[in-house]
C-alpha positions in Angstrom: -11.4 6.4 -28.8 -13.8 6.9 -25.8 -12.0 9.9 -24.3 -10.0 12.4 -26.3 -8.1 15.2 -24.5 -6.8 17.9 -26.8 -4.1 20.5 -26.0 -4.8 20.8 -22.3 -3.0 23.5 -20.4 -3.3 24.7 -16.8 -1.4 27.1 -14.6 -1.6 27.5 -10.8 -0.1 30.8 -9.9 3.6 30.6 -11.0 3.4 26.8 -11.7 2.7 25.5 -15.2 1.0 22.2 -14.2 0.1 21.1 -17.7 1.3 22.4 -21.1 -0.5 21.4 -24.3 -1.2 17.7 -23.4 -3.2 15.6 -25.8 -4.2 12.0 -25.0 -6.6 9.3 -26.3 -8.1 6.8 -23.9 -10.2 3.9 -24.9 -12.6 1.4 -23.2 -11.6 -2.2 -22.8 -8.0 -1.4 -22.0 -5.8 -0.5 -19.0 -3.9 2.7 -19.7 -1.1 3.5 -17.2 -0.2 7.2 -16.5 3.3 7.6 -15.2 5.5 10.6 -14.2 7.3 12.1 -11.3 5.3 14.1 -8.6 4.7 17.4 -10.2 4.6 16.0 -13.7 0.9 17.0 -14.1 -0.8 13.6 -13.4 -3.1 14.9 -10.6 -4.0 18.0 -12.6 -4.9 15.9 -15.7 -7.0 13.6 -13.5 -8.9 16.6 -12.0 -9.6 17.9 -15.4 -10.9 14.5 -16.5 -13.2 14.6 -13.5 -14.3 18.1 -14.0 -12.9 19.3 -10.7 -10.3 21.6 -12.4 -11.1 23.8 -15.4 -8.2 24.0 -18.0 -6.9 27.3 -19.2 -6.9 25.9 -22.7 -7.9 22.7 -24.5 -11.0 20.4 -24.6 -12.3 17.0 -23.6 -14.5 14.8 -25.7 -16.3 11.7 -24.4 -17.8 9.4 -27.0 -17.2 12.1 -29.6 -19.3 14.6 -27.6 -17.6 17.7 -26.1 -18.0 18.1 -22.3 -18.2 21.5 -20.7 -15.1 22.3 -18.6 -15.7 21.9 -14.8 -19.0 19.9 -15.2 -18.6 17.0 -12.7 -22.1 15.7 -13.2 -21.7 15.6 -17.0 -18.7 13.3 -16.6 -20.6 11.1 -14.2 -23.5 10.9 -16.7 -21.0 10.0 -19.5 -19.8 7.1 -17.4 -16.5 8.5 -16.0 -15.8 7.6 -12.4 -12.7 8.1 -10.2 -11.0 6.6 -7.2 -8.7 9.3 -5.7 -5.4 8.6 -4.1 -6.5 10.3 -0.9 -9.9 9.0 0.1 -12.7 11.5 -0.6 -15.0 9.6 1.8 -17.2 11.3 4.3 -15.7 10.0 7.6 -18.9 10.6 9.7 -21.0 8.6 7.3 -21.1 4.8 7.0 -20.2 2.7 4.0 -23.8 2.6 2.8 -24.1 6.4 2.7 -20.7 6.9 1.2 -21.5 4.6 -1.7 -24.9 6.0 -2.4 -24.5 9.7 -1.4 -26.2 11.8 -4.1 -27.6 8.6 -5.7 -29.8 7.3 -2.9 -32.3 4.6 -3.7 -36.0 5.4 -3.1 -38.7 3.1 -2.0 -42.2 3.2 -3.6 -43.4 5.2 -0.7 -40.9 8.1 -1.6 -38.6 7.4 1.4 -35.0 6.1 1.3 -34.8 2.4 0.6 -32.2 1.9 3.3 -32.6 -1.9 3.4 -31.9 -2.3 -0.4 -28.9 0.1 -0.3 -27.4 -1.9 2.6 -28.0 -5.2 0.8 -26.3 -3.9 -2.3 -23.4 -2.5 -0.2 -22.8 -5.8 1.4 -22.8 -7.5 -2.0 -20.2 -5.0 -3.4 -18.0 -5.4 -0.3 -18.2 -9.2 -0.6 -17.2 -8.9 -4.3 -14.1 -7.0 -3.1 -13.3 -9.6 -0.5 -14.3 -7.4 2.5 -16.4 -8.5 5.4 -17.1 -5.6 7.8 -20.2 -4.0 9.1 -21.2 -1.3 6.4 -23.2 0.6 9.1 -20.1 1.7 11.0 -18.8 5.3 10.3 -15.8 5.3 8.0 -13.8 7.3 10.6 -13.5 4.0 12.5 -12.2 2.1 9.4 -8.6 1.8 8.3 -7.3 3.7 5.3 -7.4 0.5 3.3 -11.0 -0.2 4.1 -12.0 3.4 3.2 -10.2 2.8 -0.2 -12.2 -0.4 -0.8 -15.4 1.6 -0.1 -14.4 4.1 -2.7 -13.9 1.2 -5.2 -17.3 -0.2 -4.2 -18.9 3.2 -5.0 -17.2 3.2 -8.5 -18.5 -0.3 -9.1 -22.0 0.6 -8.1 -22.1 3.3 -10.8 -21.5 0.8 -13.5 -19.1 3.2 -15.2 -17.6 2.9 -18.7 -14.3 4.5 -17.7 -12.6 4.3 -14.3 -9.7 6.5 -13.2 -7.6 4.9 -10.4 -5.1 7.1 -8.7 -2.6 5.1 -6.6 -5.3 2.5 -5.7 -3.0 0.1 -3.9 -1.0 2.6 -1.8 -2.9 1.6 1.4 -3.9 -2.0 0.5 -2.5 -5.3 1.8 -1.2 -7.9 -0.5 -4.5 -9.8 -0.3 -6.5 -6.6 -1.0 -4.2 -5.8 -3.9 -4.7 -9.2 -5.5 -8.5 -8.7 -5.2 -8.2 -5.3 -6.8 -6.2 -6.7 -9.7 -8.8 -9.4 -10.2 -11.6 -6.7 -10.3 -9.5 -4.6 -12.7 -9.0 -7.5 -15.0 -12.8 -8.3 -14.9 -13.7 -4.7 -15.6 -11.4 -4.6 -18.7 -13.0 -7.9 -19.9 -16.4 -6.3 -19.5 -15.3 -3.4 -21.7 -14.6 -0.8 -19.1 -11.6 1.5 -19.7 -9.2 2.2 -16.9 -6.7 5.0 -16.4 -4.3 3.5 -13.9 -1.9 5.8 -12.0 0.8 4.2 -9.9 4.4 4.7 -8.9 4.8 0.9 -8.4 6.5 -0.3 -11.5 5.6 -4.0 -11.0 1.9 -3.0 -11.1 2.3 -1.1 -14.3 4.0 -4.0 -16.1 1.5 -6.5 -14.7 -1.6 -4.6 -15.7 -1.1 -2.0 -18.4 -1.9 -2.4 -22.1 -0.4 1.1 -22.9 1.7 3.5 -20.9 1.7 7.3 -21.2 4.5 9.4 -19.6 4.2 13.0 -18.5 7.2 15.1 -17.4 7.1 18.7 -16.2 3.5 19.1 -17.3 4.2 17.9 -20.9 3.4 14.8 -22.8 6.5 12.6 -23.4 5.3 9.4 -25.0 2.7 6.7 -25.2 3.8 3.1 -25.8 3.3 -0.5 -24.9 5.0 -2.1 -21.9 7.0 -4.3 -24.3 8.4 -1.3 -26.2 9.0 0.7 -22.9 11.2 -1.5 -20.6 11.5 -0.4 -17.0 14.9 1.4 -17.3 13.7 3.3 -20.3 10.4 4.2 -18.5 12.3 5.7 -15.6 14.5 7.7 -18.0 11.4 9.1 -19.7 9.9 10.0 -16.3 12.8 11.7 -14.8 14.7 12.9 -17.9 17.9 11.1 -16.8 19.1 7.6 -16.0 17.9 7.1 -12.4 19.3 3.5 -12.2 18.1 0.9 -9.8 17.9 1.3 -6.1 20.7 -0.3 -4.2 20.9 -1.3 -0.5 22.9 1.2 1.6 26.3 -0.1 2.7 26.5 -1.4 6.2 27.6 1.1 8.9 31.3 1.2 9.9 30.6 3.0 13.1 28.0 1.9 15.6 24.9 3.9 16.6 25.0 6.1 19.7 23.0 6.3 22.9 19.4 5.1 23.2 17.0 7.9 22.3 13.7 6.0 22.3 12.9 3.1 24.7 9.6 1.3 24.6 8.8 -1.4 27.1 5.7 -3.7 27.1 3.6 -1.2 25.2 0.0 -2.4 24.9 -3.0 -0.8 23.2 -6.3 -1.9 21.7 -4.6 -3.3 18.5 -1.2 -4.3 19.7 0.4 -5.8 22.8 3.7 -6.1 24.7 5.8 -4.2 22.2 9.3 -3.6 23.3 11.9 -1.8 21.2 14.9 0.6 21.4 16.1 3.1 18.9 19.6 4.7 19.2 21.1 7.9 17.9 22.0 7.6 14.2 20.0 4.4 13.7 17.3 3.7 11.2 15.0 1.0 12.4 12.4 -0.4 10.0 9.1 -1.6 11.3 7.7 -4.1 8.8 4.5 -6.2 8.7 1.3 -6.7 6.8 -1.4 -4.0 6.7 -3.4 -4.4 10.0 -0.4 -5.8 11.9 -0.5 -2.8 14.3 2.5 -0.9 13.1 0.8 2.5 12.7 -1.1 2.0 16.0 2.3 1.6 17.8 3.6 4.8 16.2 0.5 6.8 17.1 0.7 5.6 20.7 4.4 6.5 21.0 3.6 10.0 19.7 0.6 10.4 22.0 -2.1 10.5 19.4 -3.7 7.4 21.0 -3.4 6.4 24.6 -1.8 3.1 25.6 -3.2 0.6 28.1 0.0 -0.7 29.6 3.8 -0.3 29.3 5.9 2.8 29.0 7.8 5.1 26.6 11.0 7.1 27.3 12.8 9.6 25.1 16.4 10.1 26.1 15.5 8.9 29.6 12.4 11.1 29.9 9.2 9.2 30.5 6.1 10.2 28.4 2.5 10.0 29.5 -0.1 8.2 27.5 -2.1 10.3 25.0 0.1 13.5 25.5 1.2 14.7 22.1 2.6 18.0 23.3 4.8 16.2 25.8 6.1 14.0 23.0 6.9 17.0 20.9 8.7 18.7 23.8 10.7 15.6 24.3 11.8 15.6 20.7 9.5 13.1 19.0 8.0 13.8 15.5 5.5 11.7 13.5 5.0 11.9 9.8 1.6 10.1 9.5 0.5 7.8 6.7 -2.6 9.9 6.0 -0.9 13.2 5.1 -4.0 15.0 3.8 -6.1 14.5 6.9 -3.5 14.2 9.7 -0.3 15.8 8.3 -1.4 18.9 6.6 -3.9 21.8 6.9 -4.7 21.9 3.2 -6.3 25.4 3.2 -3.2 26.9 4.8 -0.1 27.9 2.8 3.1 25.9 2.5 4.8 28.2 4.9 2.1 28.1 7.5 2.1 24.3 7.4 5.9 24.1 7.7 6.1 26.4 10.8 3.1 24.9 12.7 5.4 22.9 15.0 7.8 25.8 15.8 5.4 28.7 16.2 6.5 29.2 19.8 10.0 30.0 18.5 8.7 32.6 16.0 6.7 34.8 18.4 7.7 38.4 19.0 5.7 39.6 21.9 2.1 38.8 21.4 2.5 38.5 17.6 4.0 36.1 15.1 7.2 37.4 13.6 6.5 37.2 9.8 10.0 37.6 8.6 11.5 34.7 10.6 8.5 32.5 9.7 9.0 33.2 6.0 12.8 32.6 6.3 12.3 29.3 8.1 9.8 28.1 5.5 11.9 29.1 2.5 14.9 27.3 4.0 13.0 24.1 4.4 11.5 24.4 0.9 15.1 24.7 -0.4 16.5 21.8 1.7 13.7 19.4 0.6 13.4 20.6 -3.0 9.7 21.3 -2.7 8.5 22.3 -6.1 6.6 25.6 -5.5 7.1 29.2 -6.4 7.2 30.2 -2.7 5.8 29.6 0.8 2.6 31.5 0.0 1.1 28.7 -2.2 -1.8 26.8 -0.6 -0.8 23.2 0.4 -3.8 21.8 -1.6 -2.3 23.1 -4.8 0.8 20.8 -4.5 1.2 17.3 -5.9 1.1 14.4 -3.5 4.8 14.0 -3.3 5.4 17.7 -2.6 2.7 17.6 0.0 4.6 14.7 1.6 7.8 16.8 1.6 5.9 19.7 3.3 4.9 17.3 6.1 8.5 16.2 6.5 9.6 19.8 6.5 7.2 20.7 9.3 8.8 18.2 11.6 12.3 18.6 10.5 12.0 22.3 11.3 11.4 21.3 14.9 14.8 19.4 15.0 13.5 16.2 16.6 15.6 13.5 18.4 13.3 10.8 17.2 11.6 10.8 13.8 8.8 8.3 13.1 7.9 7.9 9.4 4.7 6.1 8.6 4.8 5.1 4.9 7.1 8.0 4.0 7.1 7.4 0.2 3.4 6.5 -0.2 2.4 8.0 -3.6 5.9 9.4 -4.2 7.6 8.9 -7.6 11.0 7.2 -8.2 12.9 10.5 -8.3 11.4 11.9 -5.1 11.9 8.5 -3.4 15.6 8.8 -3.9 15.5 12.3 -2.4 13.6 11.0 0.7 16.1 8.1 1.1 19.0 10.5 0.9 17.4 12.8 3.5 16.6 10.0 5.9 20.2 8.8 5.7 21.5 12.3 6.3 19.3 12.8 9.3 20.5 9.5 10.8 24.1 10.5 10.1 23.6 13.6 12.1 22.4 11.6 15.1 18.7 11.4 14.7 17.0 8.1 15.6 14.5 7.0 12.9 11.6 4.6 13.2 10.3 3.9 9.7 7.1 2.0 8.9 6.7 0.9 5.3 4.8 -1.7 3.3 7.4 -1.5 0.6 9.8 -4.3 1.5 12.6 -3.2 -0.9 12.4 0.2 0.8 12.7 -1.4 4.3 15.6 -3.5 3.2 17.4 -0.6 1.5 17.2 1.9 4.4 17.1 -0.1 7.7 20.0 -0.8 10.0 17.7 -3.2 11.8 14.2 -4.5 10.9 11.5 -5.3 13.4 8.6 -7.4 12.1 5.1 -7.2 13.5 2.2 -9.7 13.0 -1.2 -9.6 14.6 -0.3 -6.9 17.0 2.9 -8.4 18.3 6.6 -8.1 17.5 7.6 -11.4 16.0 11.3 -10.9 15.5 14.3 -8.8 14.4 16.5 -9.0 11.4 19.8 -7.3 10.5 19.2 -4.8 7.8 22.4 -5.5 5.9 21.6 -9.1 5.2 17.8 -9.6 5.6 15.8 -10.8 2.6 12.2 -10.2 1.6 11.5 -13.9 2.2 12.7 -13.7 5.8 10.6 -10.6 6.5 7.5 -12.2 5.0 8.1 -15.4 7.0 7.8 -13.4 10.2 5.0 -11.1 9.0 2.6 -13.8 8.0 0.0 -14.5 10.7 1.1 -18.1 11.3 4.8 -17.2 11.7 6.0 -17.2 15.3 9.5 -15.8 14.6 11.3 -18.9 15.6 15.0 -18.6 15.1 15.0 -14.8 15.0 15.6 -12.8 18.1 
C-alpha cells in the first residue's frame, strides 16, 4: 500500500471528528470515500494533506512515517489535493496560481514567466479549457478556478491525488473531461482518493469504496459488493430510500412576490419571470447559462443594464443589496465559503449577521437575544455543532451550508433565492434541505432555486424555467417535466420551440 493511515483520531472542541480510523490507499486505483456531512471525510483529508494534526494515530507513505502537520513532506512524497472549495489566490492569474511556491527560474536567476505561461496553456488545453491564463482568477467562474486547481495538481506529477467534490461546480463537458483525466492518471499508476456525494460518479469511477459514519470507519468494499441502496444505508445508518418527486399541489400559489421584467446584464438578457407566494420555481440550465448572474442581479450584488425588479410591488434599484434585503429578498450563494460565510466568525455571529439591527440594545449588541436566535436556528436546521460559539471554519461543508441558510431564514424573507443549495451536501442532509424548502414554501415564501442537479430540480419545483446562453428558453411544469425536456431547452442550439 502506498499510504497507510493507522488509528487516526481528532477532536475539535466538543466534536469528535475522527475516532480510530485506519485505512490503506494504493497507487493505480480510484478509492472513493463516502459518508454524510460530519462523517469525518474533510478531517481525514486535512490530516492526509498535513493541514490538521491528529490527536492520535500515524500516517505512512511508501512505508515511511510522515511527521504530523508537515504539508511540505507530503508534497515531496507525491501527495496532492484538489479541495472542494477552491484554495486559489483570486488576485493572481492562472500561471501564478499553478506555480506559486514552485516558480520556474531562468538561467539568469529571474522568473521564467514565458515558460510557466507556455506550460500553463498546455495544462489548460489538456483539460479542455481555452481562456487567457494571465487574467486574475477573481474574474473566472467557480468551474474555471476548479480546473486551474486540477492543472496545478497535474503540474506536480503527483503519485497520489486527493479530489474533494471535484465536479460540484463543473458542467457536463468539464465533468467528462475530468473523468477522462482521472482514468488516464489511474492508467499511469497514480492513486486517487475520490470524495463525492454523487452516487453515479462513485459507481462509474471507483475500484474500492470506503464509508465513514460519525467519525468512524464502517467498511471498505468494491462497488459490486456494495450496491447503491446498501451504500446509503452504511452512510446514514438507516434505509434512506430513493428520492421521490413531490406530489403536485392541490392549492394554487398566492400573490406575486417577485416580478422581473426584461432584466439584462453583462451575461444575460431580457429575462422575465414571476414568483408567487408558496411557489418553488426551479431555474435550470448548463453551467455558464447565466443563472447565477440573474440571481446576483436580483439581489443587488451586480448591477443590471436594463429592465426592472419588484418585490411585492416595491421596485428595487440596480446594485442595491440593502434595499433588496429590506424588501425581503435573501440569497444563499453558490460559493458559500467566500460569499456566504465569514469563516473566522462563530456560527452564532454568522447566523445573526442579517438581523443585527433587531438585536441592538441602545448602542450595544444584546448578547442574550443573539445567542437565543442562533441556538433556535441551529435547532431548526439540525446543524451539527456543540453550540453557536464554534468557528464556522470548523464545520463540515454541509453544516456550513446550513449556517448560510440559517442566516437568511432568521431574517424571514419573502423571496428566497437558492444557488446550488445542496452542493457538496450528503444524501441525508439533502433530504433535510428538501424538507425545509418545502416547509418554507408551504408557509408562503416564494423560492427561486438554481441547481445543476436535474433530479433535484424535478423533485422540488412547481415550475421549471430553463436558461441557455443568457436567455430564458422556456418553461416546464414541475409535476410532469423530464430530464430530457429540460436538457433539450438547456442545450445551446435549443430554441425552446413548443414550450412557453
